[in-house]
ROVOMAR-662130 format. One record per residue: x, y, z of N, C-alpha, C in turn. Coordinates in steps of 0.2 Angstrom, whole numbers, padded with zeros to 4 digits, always signed. Layout:
N
XYZXYZXYZ ...
This chain:
162
+0746-0263+0216+0747-0265+0223+0743-0272+0224 +0747-0277+0227+0742-0284+0228+0736-0282+0233 +0731-0285+0232+0726-0287+0236+0727-0289+0243 +0724-0288+0248+0726-0291+0254+0726-0299+0255 +0721-0301+0251+0722-0309+0251+0728-0313+0246 +0731-0307+0242+0736-0310+0237+0743-0311+0240 +0746-0317+0239+0753-0317+0243+0758-0313+0239 +0763-0309+0241+0767-0306+0237+0775-0308+0239 +0777-0310+0233+0784-0312+0233+0790-0307+0234 +0794-0308+0238+0800-0302+0238+0808-0306+0237 +0806-0310+0235+0813-0314+0234+0811-0322+0232 +0816-0325+0231+0816-0332+0230+0817-0336+0235 +0812-0340+0237+0812-0344+0243+0818-0349+0244 +0821-0348+0250+0827-0352+0250+0827-0360+0251 +0832-0364+0248+0830-0371+0249+0831-0372+0256 +0827-0378+0259+0828-0380+0265+0835-0384+0265 +0838-0382+0272+0843-0386+0273+0843-0393+0275 +0846-0398+0269+0845-0405+0269+0846-0408+0276 +0841-0412+0277+0842-0417+0283+0839-0412+0290 +0841-0405+0290+0842-0403+0296+0833-0404+0299 +0829-0403+0294+0823-0402+0297+0821-0410+0300 +0823-0416+0296+0822-0422+0299+0826-0424+0306 +0832-0421+0307+0836-0422+0312+0832-0419+0319 +0831-0413+0317+0827-0408+0322+0818-0411+0324 +0817-0414+0320+0809-0419+0320+0811-0425+0324 +0817-0428+0323+0818-0435+0327+0820-0433+0333 +0823-0428+0335+0825-0424+0341+0819-0424+0345 +0815-0420+0343+0809-0417+0345+0803-0422+0347 +0803-0427+0343+0799-0433+0343+0803-0437+0349 +0808-0438+0350+0811-0442+0356+0811-0440+0363 +0811-0431+0362+0809-0428+0369+0803-0430+0370 +0799-0428+0366+0791-0427+0368+0790-0436+0369 +0791-0439+0365+0790-0448+0367+0791-0450+0375 +0797-0446+0378+0799-0447+0386+0793-0444+0389 +0792-0436+0387+0786-0434+0390+0779-0437+0391 +0778-0440+0384+0771-0442+0382+0771-0449+0389 +0777-0452+0390+0777-0460+0393+0776-0455+0401 +0778-0450+0403+0777-0448+0411+0770-0445+0411 +0768-0442+0406+0761-0439+0407+0756-0444+0407 +0757-0451+0403+0753-0457+0403+0753-0461+0408 +0759-0461+0411+0759-0464+0417+0755-0460+0424 +0756-0454+0424+0753-0450+0428+0746-0451+0427 +0743-0450+0421+0735-0450+0419+0735-0459+0422 +0737-0463+0420+0735-0470+0422+0734-0470+0429 +0738-0467+0434+0740-0467+0441+0734-0464+0445 +0732-0458+0441+0727-0453+0443+0721-0456+0441 +0719-0457+0436+0713-0456+0433+0711-0465+0432 +0716-0468+0431+0714-0475+0429+0711-0476+0421 +0712-0471+0419+0709-0473+0413+0713-0473+0408 +0720-0471+0407+0724-0471+0403+0721-0468+0395 +0718-0464+0397+0714-0461+0389+0717-0455+0386 +0723-0451+0390+0725-0446+0388+0730-0447+0383 +0733-0454+0383+0738-0454+0376+0736-0456+0370 +0730-0460+0369+0726-0462+0363+0724-0455+0363 +0721-0450+0366+0718-0443+0365+0723-0439+0361 +0728-0438+0364+0733-0435+0361+0735-0437+0355 +0737-0443+0352+0738-0447+0348+0733-0445+0342 +0728-0446+0343+0722-0445+0339+0721-0437+0338 +0723-0433+0340+0722-0425+0340+0727-0422+0335 +0728-0424+0328+0732-0420+0325+0735-0413+0326 +0730-0409+0327+0732-0402+0328+0735-0400+0335 +0735-0404+0340+0737-0403+0345+0744-0407+0345 +0746-0413+0342+0752-0414+0341+0756-0409+0336 +0754-0408+0332+0758-0401+0329+0761-0396+0331 +0755-0394+0335+0757-0388+0338+0761-0391+0345 +0761-0394+0348+0767-0397+0353+0773-0399+0349 +0772-0401+0344+0780-0403+0342+0783-0397+0339 +0779-0392+0336+0782-0385+0333+0784-0382+0339 +0781-0382+0345+0784-0378+0351+0790-0382+0353 +0790-0389+0352+0797-0391+0355+0802-0390+0351 +0801-0389+0344+0808-0386+0339+0808-0379+0341 +0804-0375+0343+0806-0369+0343+0810-0369+0350 +0808-0372+0354+0812-0372+0361+0819-0373+0359 +0821-0380+0355+0827-0381+0355+0830-0376+0350 +0828-0371+0346+0830-0366+0341+0831-0361+0347 +0827-0359+0352+0829-0353+0356+0834-0357+0360 +0836-0361+0363+0841-0364+0366+0848-0363+0363 +0849-0364+0356+0854-0367+0354+0855-0358+0352 +0851-0354+0351+0853-0347+0348+0855-0342+0354 +0856-0345+0360+0860-0341+0367+0867-0342+0364 +0871-0337+0365+0877-0337+0362+0881-0342+0367 +0881-0342+0374+0883-0346+0378+0880-0354+0377 +0875-0355+0377+0874-0362+0375+0877-0363+0368 +0876-0360+0363+0878-0361+0356+0886-0363+0357 +0889-0359+0361+0897-0361+0363+0899-0368+0366 +0893-0369+0370+0894-0376+0374+0893-0382+0367 +0887-0381+0365+0885-0385+0358+0893-0386+0353 +0894-0381+0353+0901-0380+0346+0906-0385+0349 +0906-0384+0356+0912-0390+0359+0910-0397+0360 +0903-0398+0358+0901-0404+0359+0899-0408+0352 +0901-0405+0347+0900-0408+0341+0903-0414+0338 +0907-0416+0343+0913-0421+0339+0908-0427+0341 +0903-0428+0346+0899-0433+0347+0902-0437+0353 +0907-0435+0357+0911-0438+0361+0909-0436+0368 +0910-0438+0373+0909-0437+0378+0916-0431+0381 +0912-0426+0385+0916-0422+0386+0916-0421+0394 +0921-0421+0398+0921-0419+0405+0918-0413+0407 +0914-0412+0411+0910-0407+0414+0915-0402+0416 +0920-0403+0419+0925-0400+0420+0929-0395+0415 +0929-0399+0410+0932-0396+0405+0927-0390+0401 +0921-0391+0401+0916-0387+0400+0916-0381+0403 +0916-0383+0410+0917-0377+0415+0922-0371+0413 +0928-0375+0411+0935-0371+0409+0934-0366+0403 +0931-0370+0398+0930-0367+0392+0925-0361+0391 +0920-0363+0395+0914-0358+0395+0915-0352+0400 +0918-0354+0406+0920-0348+0411+0913-0348+0415 +0910-0352+0414+0903-0354+0419+0905-0357+0426 +0902-0355+0431+0901-0360+0435+0898-0367+0437 +0900-0371+0440+0898-0378+0439+0891-0378+0439 +0886-0373+0444+0881-0374+0445+0877-0370+0438 +0881-0364+0436+0877-0361+0429+0878-0366+0422 +0883-0369+0422+0884-0374+0418+0879-0380+0418 +0878-0383+0425+0873-0388+0426+0866-0385+0423 +0865-0379+0424+0858-0377+0423+0857-0376+0414 +0862-0374+0411+0862-0374+0406+0863-0381+0401 +0866-0385+0404+0866-0392+0401+0859-0396+0402 +0857-0393+0408+0849-0398+0410+0846-0395+0404 +0845-0388+0402+0841-0384+0396+0842-0387+0389 +0850-0389+0388+0851-0391+0382+0848-0399+0382 +0851-0402+0387+0847-0409+0386+0839-0410+0386 +0836-0407+0389+0828-0405+0389+0827-0404+0384 +0831-0400+0379+0828-0397+0373+0830-0403+0368 +0833-0408+0368+0836-0412+0365+0841-0411+0359 +0847-0405+0363+0852-0404+0360+0860-0406+0362 +0860-0410+0367+0864-0413+0371+0861-0419+0376 +0868-0423+0377+0865-0429+0381+0870-0429+0387 +0868-0430+0393+0872-0431+0399+0874-0439+0399 +0880-0439+0402+0883-0447+0404+0886-0445+0410 +0880-0447+0416+0881-0447+0424+0885-0450+0426 +0886-0457+0423+0891-0460+0426+0897-0459+0425 +0900-0455+0421+0906-0452+0416+0907-0445+0420 +0901-0442+0422+0902-0435+0424+0904-0432+0417 +0901-0433+0412+0902-0431+0405+0896-0428+0401 +0896-0424+0396+0891-0422+0392+0893-0423+0386 +0888-0426+0381+0890-0428+0374+0885-0425+0369 +0888-0423+0363+0884-0419+0359+0879-0424+0355 +0874-0422+0351+0869-0428+0349+0868-0423+0342 +0864-0427+0337+0864-0426+0330+0860-0419+0330 +0855-0416+0333+0852-0411+0333+0856-0404+0334 +0859-0405+0341+0863-0399+0342+0869-0399+0336 +0873-0404+0334+0878-0404+0329+0874-0400+0321 +0868-0402+0321+0866-0400+0315+0864-0392+0315 +0862-0389+0320+0861-0383+0322+0865-0379+0323 +0872-0381+0324+0880-0378+0326+0881-0378+0318 +0881-0384+0314+0883-0383+0308+0880-0377+0303 +0872-0377+0304+0868-0372+0301+0871-0365+0301 +0872-0363+0308+0875-0358+0309+0881-0355+0307 +0885-0360+0309+0892-0358+0305+0892-0358+0297 +0889-0361+0295+0888-0361+0288+0885-0356+0285 +0879-0353+0288+0877-0346+0287+0881-0341+0289 +0886-0340+0294+0889-0335+0296+0897-0336+0291 +0898-0342+0288+0903-0342+0283+0902-0338+0277 +0895-0340+0275+0893-0336+0269+0893-0329+0269 +0890-0326+0276+0888-0321+0277+0896-0316+0275 +0901-0319+0280+0907-0315+0280+0910-0316+0273 +0910-0321+0269+0911-0322+0260+0909-0315+0257 +0902-0315+0258+0898-0310+0256+0900-0302+0258 +0903-0302+0264+0903-0295+0267+0912-0294+0263 +0915-0298+0263+0922-0298+0261+0922-0296+0253 +0917-0296+0250+0916-0295+0242+0914-0288+0241 +0912-0287+0246+0908-0278+0247+0914-0274+0247 +0921-0276+0251+0925-0271+0252+0928-0268+0246 
């Protein structure tokens, strides 16, 4: 029996999906940059010091925790079945009219707008307001590809068990 401080291996650690971490990290950084600029502006307007941004940038522990939460939020958004179907329809990277998404998803325009807002704020989709369209982004497409690949492998394994 292993001691409490001794790690126990229960199988080979899987290789990470190539590029997925980079794509999700870039997406999280893009979203957080936008949030940081808003907070920095508010800090400058309210306090006049503008020290929040330099404080955040110099605090590695806070940056890591914040970016981890941003990536986890994106994963939570993508793991919802309805959101996942929306992301699947956006993987071509071409703008999709909101009316088409509403028909395909069976959601009301209000419910769809809420979900699209969540996906955009998580860095998984992009709105094109002037065209009334939504487009996929690399992070959303990468998560769809990951889930579809895992489902395909699982299905193949199950087919071999029969």
